[in-house]
C-alpha positions as CSV (number, residue, x, y, z in Angstrom):
1,X,-8.0,16.6,18.6
2,X,-6.1,18.0,15.4
3,X,-4.9,15.4,13.1
4,X,-1.5,15.6,11.1
5,X,-1.9,14.5,7.7
6,X,1.5,15.6,6.9
7,X,3.0,12.1,8.4
8,X,4.2,9.4,6.1
9,X,2.2,6.4,5.9
10,X,3.0,4.3,9.2
11,X,0.4,1.4,9.2
12,X,0.8,-1.8,7.0
13,X,-2.8,-0.7,5.4
14,X,-1.7,2.7,4.4
15,X,1.5,1.2,2.5
16,X,-0.6,-1.2,0.9
17,X,-3.0,1.4,-0.5
18,X,0.4,3.5,-1.5
19,X,1.5,0.4,-3.5
20,X,-2.1,-0.1,-5.1
21,X,-1.8,3.9,-6.1
22,X,1.4,3.5,-7.3
23,X,0.6,0.4,-9.4
24,X,-2.3,1.9,-11.0
25,X,-0.8,4.9,-12.1
26,X,2.2,2.6,-13.5
27,X,-0.3,0.7,-15.3
28,X,-2.4,3.4,-16.6
29,X,0.5,5.0,-18.4
30,X,1.7,2.2,-20.6
31,X,-2.1,1.3,-21.0
32,X,-2.7,4.6,-22.6
33,X,0.3,4.5,-24.9
34,X,-0.6,0.9,-25.9
35,X,-4.2,2.4,-26.7
36,X,-2.9,5.1,-29.0
37,X,-0.6,2.7,-30.9
38,X,-3.5,0.3,-31.4
39,X,-5.9,3.4,-32.3
40,X,-3.3,4.6,-34.6
41,X,-3.7,1.2,-36.9
42,X,-7.2,0.5,-36.3
43,X,-9.1,3.7,-35.3
44,X,-11.6,4.5,-32.7
45,X,-9.1,6.1,-30.3
46,X,-11.4,6.9,-27.5
47,X,-12.5,3.2,-27.3
48,X,-8.9,1.8,-27.4
49,X,-7.5,4.2,-25.0
50,X,-10.3,3.2,-22.4
51,X,-10.0,-0.6,-23.0
52,X,-6.1,-0.4,-22.8
53,X,-5.8,2.0,-20.0
54,X,-8.4,0.2,-18.0
55,X,-6.6,-3.2,-18.5
56,X,-3.3,-1.5,-17.4
57,X,-4.9,-0.1,-14.4
58,X,-6.2,-3.4,-13.4
59,X,-2.9,-5.3,-14.1
60,X,-1.0,-2.4,-12.1
61,X,-3.6,-2.8,-9.0
62,X,-2.7,-6.6,-9.0
63,X,1.0,-6.2,-9.3
64,X,0.8,-3.4,-6.6
65,X,-1.0,-5.6,-4.2
66,X,1.4,-8.8,-5.0
67,X,4.4,-6.6,-4.5
68,X,3.0,-5.4,-1.2
69,X,2.4,-8.8,-0.1
70,X,6.1,-10.1,-1.1
71,X,7.7,-7.2,0.8
72,X,5.5,-7.7,4.0
73,X,6.2,-11.5,3.9
74,X,9.9,-10.6,3.4
75,X,9.9,-8.2,6.3
76,X,8.0,-10.5,8.6
77,X,10.7,-13.2,7.7
78,X,13.6,-11.1,8.3
79,X,11.9,-10.1,11.7
80,X,11.6,-13.6,12.8
81,X,15.2,-14.4,11.9
82,X,16.6,-11.4,13.8
83,X,14.3,-12.3,17.0
84,X,16.2,-15.4,18.1
85,X,13.0,-17.5,17.7
86,X,13.4,-21.0,17.3
87,X,12.9,-22.2,13.7
88,X,9.5,-24.2,13.3
Protein backbone atom coordinates (compact mmCIF):
# COMPACT_ATOMS: atom_id res chain seq x y z
CA UNK A 1 0.00 0.00 0.00
CA UNK A 2 1.61 3.31 -1.03
CA UNK A 3 2.08 5.90 1.68
CA UNK A 4 1.63 9.60 0.97
CA UNK A 5 4.39 11.45 2.80
CA UNK A 6 3.46 14.81 1.24
CA UNK A 7 0.50 15.40 3.58
CA UNK A 8 0.82 17.82 6.47
CA UNK A 9 1.20 16.52 9.99
CA UNK A 10 -2.21 15.39 11.20
CA UNK A 11 -1.76 13.72 14.56
CA UNK A 12 -0.87 15.40 17.82
CA UNK A 13 2.38 13.47 17.96
CA UNK A 14 3.39 14.73 14.50
CA UNK A 15 2.63 18.31 15.55
CA UNK A 16 4.63 17.82 18.76
CA UNK A 17 7.65 16.67 16.74
CA UNK A 18 7.26 19.71 14.50
CA UNK A 19 7.21 22.03 17.53
CA UNK A 20 10.32 20.29 18.88
CA UNK A 21 12.17 20.61 15.55
CA UNK A 22 11.29 24.29 15.15
CA UNK A 23 12.32 24.93 18.75
CA UNK A 24 15.68 23.23 18.31
CA UNK A 25 16.42 25.24 15.17
CA UNK A 26 15.20 28.42 16.84
CA UNK A 27 17.45 27.75 19.83
CA UNK A 28 20.53 26.71 17.87
CA UNK A 29 20.78 29.91 15.83
CA UNK A 30 20.97 32.32 18.80
CA UNK A 31 23.19 29.81 20.61
CA UNK A 32 25.72 29.81 17.79
CA UNK A 33 25.61 33.61 17.58
CA UNK A 34 26.21 33.82 21.33
CA UNK A 35 29.07 31.35 20.92
CA UNK A 36 30.68 33.60 18.30
CA UNK A 37 30.37 36.60 20.61
CA UNK A 38 31.90 34.75 23.57
CA UNK A 39 34.66 33.31 21.37
CA UNK A 40 35.52 36.78 20.04
CA UNK A 41 36.53 37.88 23.54
CA UNK A 42 37.71 34.63 25.14
CA UNK A 43 39.01 32.53 22.23
CA UNK A 44 38.55 28.79 21.58
CA UNK A 45 35.78 29.27 19.02
CA UNK A 46 34.95 25.59 18.48
CA UNK A 47 34.43 25.00 22.19
CA UNK A 48 32.20 28.02 22.74
CA UNK A 49 30.15 27.38 19.60
CA UNK A 50 29.54 23.81 20.75
CA UNK A 51 28.65 24.76 24.31
CA UNK A 52 26.41 27.72 23.49
CA UNK A 53 24.82 25.96 20.51
CA UNK A 54 24.07 22.88 22.62
CA UNK A 55 22.52 24.96 25.38
CA UNK A 56 20.44 26.80 22.77
CA UNK A 57 19.24 23.51 21.27
CA UNK A 58 18.18 22.14 24.65
CA UNK A 59 16.39 25.36 25.61
CA UNK A 60 14.67 25.46 22.22
CA UNK A 61 13.59 21.83 22.60
CA UNK A 62 12.08 22.49 26.01
CA UNK A 63 10.38 25.66 24.75
CA UNK A 64 8.90 23.75 21.82
CA UNK A 65 7.51 21.05 24.11
CA UNK A 66 6.00 23.63 26.46
CA UNK A 67 4.43 25.58 23.59
CA UNK A 68 2.90 22.40 22.16
CA UNK A 69 1.43 21.48 25.54
CA UNK A 70 0.02 24.98 25.98
CA UNK A 71 -1.59 24.99 22.53
CA UNK A 72 -2.95 21.46 23.00
CA UNK A 73 -4.52 22.33 26.36
CA UNK A 74 -6.01 25.53 24.91
CA UNK A 75 -7.48 23.54 22.00
CA UNK A 76 -8.94 20.96 24.41
CA UNK A 77 -10.45 23.71 26.57
CA UNK A 78 -12.02 25.32 23.51
CA UNK A 79 -13.42 21.96 22.44
CA UNK A 80 -15.01 21.45 25.87
CA UNK A 81 -16.52 24.93 25.84
CA UNK A 82 -17.91 24.45 22.36
CA UNK A 83 -19.36 20.97 22.99
CA UNK A 84 -22.04 22.13 25.42
CA UNK A 85 -20.72 19.87 28.16
CA UNK A 86 -21.60 20.70 31.74
CA UNK A 87 -18.78 22.39 33.69
CA UNK A 88 -17.03 20.22 36.25
